[in-house]
C-alpha positions as CSV (number, residue, x, y, z in Angstrom):
1,L,0.0,0.0,0.0
2,M,2.8,2.4,0.9
3,V,4.4,1.9,-2.6
4,W,1.2,3.0,-4.2
5,I,0.8,5.9,-1.9
6,E,4.3,7.0,-2.8
7,A,3.5,6.6,-6.5
8,V,0.4,8.8,-6.1
9,C,2.3,11.4,-4.1
10,Q,5.2,11.6,-6.6
11,Q,3.2,11.5,-9.8
12,R,0.2,13.6,-8.8
13,H,2.2,16.0,-6.4
14,Y,0.1,15.2,-3.4
15,P,1.5,15.9,0.1
16,W,3.3,13.0,1.6
17,P,1.1,11.5,4.5
18,G,4.1,9.9,6.2
19,R,4.5,6.2,7.0
20,L,1.1,4.7,7.6
21,R,0.0,1.4,9.0
22,N,-2.3,-0.8,6.9
23,A,-5.7,0.5,7.8
24,P,-4.9,4.2,7.5
25,A,-2.9,3.5,4.3
26,A,-6.0,1.7,2.8
27,K,-8.2,4.6,3.8
28,W,-5.8,7.2,2.3
29,L,-5.7,5.3,-1.0
30,A,-9.5,5.0,-1.0
31,Q,-9.8,8.8,-0.4
32,H,-7.3,9.4,-3.3
33,I,-8.6,6.8,-5.7
34,T,-8.8,9.3,-8.6
35,G,-5.1,10.2,-8.1
36,L,-4.3,6.5,-8.1
37,A,-6.3,5.9,-11.3
38,L,-4.3,8.7,-13.0
39,C,-0.9,7.2,-12.2
40,D,1.1,5.7,-15.1
41,D,1.0,2.1,-14.0
42,A,-2.4,2.2,-12.3
43,Q,-3.6,-0.9,-14.2
44,D,-1.3,-2.9,-11.9
45,A,-2.5,-1.4,-8.7
46,A,-5.7,-3.5,-8.3
47,D,-3.8,-6.8,-8.9
48,E,-0.9,-5.9,-6.5
49,I,-3.2,-4.6,-3.8
50,T,-5.5,-7.6,-4.1
51,D,-2.5,-10.0,-4.0
52,A,-1.1,-8.3,-0.9
53,H,-4.5,-8.5,0.8
54,K,-4.7,-12.3,0.0
55,R,-1.2,-12.8,1.3
56,V,-2.0,-11.1,4.6
57,L,-5.2,-13.1,5.0
58,R,-3.3,-16.3,4.5
59,V,-0.9,-15.3,7.2
60,I,-3.6,-14.3,9.8
61,D,-6.5,-16.5,9.0
62,R,-6.5,-20.1,10.0
63,P,-7.5,-22.4,7.2
64,A,-10.8,-24.3,7.6
65,F,-10.1,-28.0,8.2
66,R,-12.4,-30.8,7.3
67,Q,-13.7,-32.8,10.2
68,Y,-14.7,-36.4,10.5
69,Q,-18.4,-36.8,9.9
70,G,-18.9,-40.5,10.4
71,Q,-19.1,-43.3,7.8
72,C,-20.8,-43.2,4.5
73,E,-24.1,-45.2,4.5
74,I,-23.4,-46.4,0.9
75,C,-19.8,-47.7,1.0
76,Q,-18.9,-47.4,4.7
77,G,-16.0,-45.1,3.8
78,D,-15.0,-42.3,6.1
79,L,-16.8,-38.9,5.5
80,Y,-14.9,-35.7,6.0
81,G,-16.5,-32.3,5.6
82,Y,-16.4,-28.7,6.8
83,R,-18.3,-27.8,9.9
84,D,-20.4,-25.1,8.2
85,A,-20.9,-27.0,4.9
86,D,-24.4,-27.9,3.8
87,K,-23.3,-31.1,2.0
88,I,-20.6,-33.7,2.4
89,T,-19.2,-35.7,-0.5
90,C,-17.8,-39.2,0.1
91,A,-14.3,-39.5,-1.2
92,Q,-14.7,-43.2,-2.0
93,C,-18.1,-43.4,-3.8
94,S,-18.7,-39.7,-4.5
95,E,-22.1,-39.9,-2.8
96,V,-23.4,-36.4,-1.8
97,I,-25.0,-36.4,1.6
98,R,-26.9,-33.5,3.2
99,K,-25.0,-32.6,6.4
100,D,-28.1,-32.0,8.5
101,V,-29.4,-35.5,7.6
102,N,-26.0,-37.0,8.4
103,D,-25.8,-35.1,11.7
104,R,-29.2,-36.5,12.8
105,R,-28.1,-40.0,11.8
106,L,-24.9,-39.7,13.9
107,A,-26.9,-38.3,16.8
108,N,-29.2,-41.3,16.7
109,Q,-26.3,-43.7,16.5
110,L,-24.5,-41.9,19.4
111,E,-27.6,-42.1,21.6
112,D,-27.2,-45.9,21.8
113,K,-23.4,-46.0,22.4
114,L,-22.0,-47.1,25.7
115,C,-19.4,-44.6,26.9
116,T,-17.2,-44.0,29.9
117,A,-17.7,-40.7,31.8
118,N,-14.4,-39.4,30.4
119,E,-15.6,-40.2,26.8
120,L,-18.9,-38.5,27.5
121,V,-17.2,-35.3,28.7
122,V,-15.4,-35.1,25.3
123,V,-18.5,-36.0,23.3
124,I,-20.6,-33.4,25.1
125,A,-18.0,-30.7,24.6
126,D,-17.7,-31.5,20.9
127,R,-21.4,-32.0,20.0
128,F,-23.0,-29.5,22.4
129,G,-20.3,-27.1,23.3
130,A,-21.0,-27.7,27.0
131,T,-18.3,-28.3,29.6
132,I,-18.9,-30.9,32.3
133,K,-16.8,-33.1,34.5
134,P,-16.7,-36.9,34.7
135,K,-18.0,-36.5,38.2
136,T,-21.2,-35.0,36.8
137,V,-21.9,-38.2,34.9
138,H,-21.0,-40.4,37.8
139,D,-23.3,-38.4,40.1
140,L,-26.3,-38.9,37.7
141,A,-26.0,-42.7,38.4
142,Y,-25.5,-42.4,42.2
143,R,-28.4,-40.1,43.1
144,K,-31.3,-41.7,45.1
145,T,-33.6,-41.4,42.2
146,N,-31.0,-43.0,39.8
147,P,-31.9,-40.9,36.7
148,I,-29.4,-43.0,34.7
149,L,-28.3,-46.6,35.0
150,V,-24.7,-48.0,34.8
151,R,-24.8,-50.3,31.8
152,G,-21.6,-52.2,32.5
153,S,-17.9,-51.6,32.8
154,T,-14.7,-51.7,30.8
155,Y,-11.9,-54.2,31.4
156,D,-10.3,-51.6,33.7
157,E,-13.5,-51.2,35.8
158,Q,-14.6,-47.8,34.3
159,K,-18.4,-47.6,34.4
160,L,-20.3,-47.5,31.1
161,Y,-23.3,-45.3,30.5
162,R,-25.7,-45.1,27.6
163,A,-25.0,-41.7,26.0
164,G,-28.7,-41.1,25.2
165,D,-29.5,-41.4,28.9
166,V,-26.9,-38.9,29.9
167,F,-27.9,-36.5,27.1
168,A,-31.6,-36.7,28.1
169,E,-30.8,-36.0,31.8
170,L,-28.5,-33.1,30.9
171,R,-31.2,-31.7,28.7
172,K,-33.7,-31.8,31.6
173,R,-31.2,-29.9,33.7
174,K,-30.7,-27.4,30.8
175,V,-26.9,-28.1,30.7
176,I,-27.1,-28.9,27.0
177,A,-29.6,-27.9,24.3
């Protein structure tokens, strides 16, 4: 931007604004767009400024990464897609799947999974954006009213809970939506 400000000042005899940071430099060029357009090599200005803008965005913006979205119902291949995408395309069979339909399918599958309290903490943070502790899950099974049941245990004696039971109880308590 400063190179183009310097070109405008020299060729159009504008007063030198001094060394400017990016935002004031862009504002100065916008205010003196006619002077920029009348410069000898003005046809290059748009490309160079646009290119500089793209380089800056690449430096400061984090790229969007595809996330695991479950298995394809057609070929059982792994599905990866962007979090805000409307559709997911299977890399193996090229099937296009609506993301909202896939999310409901995954949620239904997840409801029946048996998970440890630690696993449920991670799932709840990922799926619902809520932060809970493993003790919260354990406490749901130890209350006098026993809102959820322990459904078994792992080989290292960690208790297993049905994810749907925990989700339903946390929804009642308005911990998750």
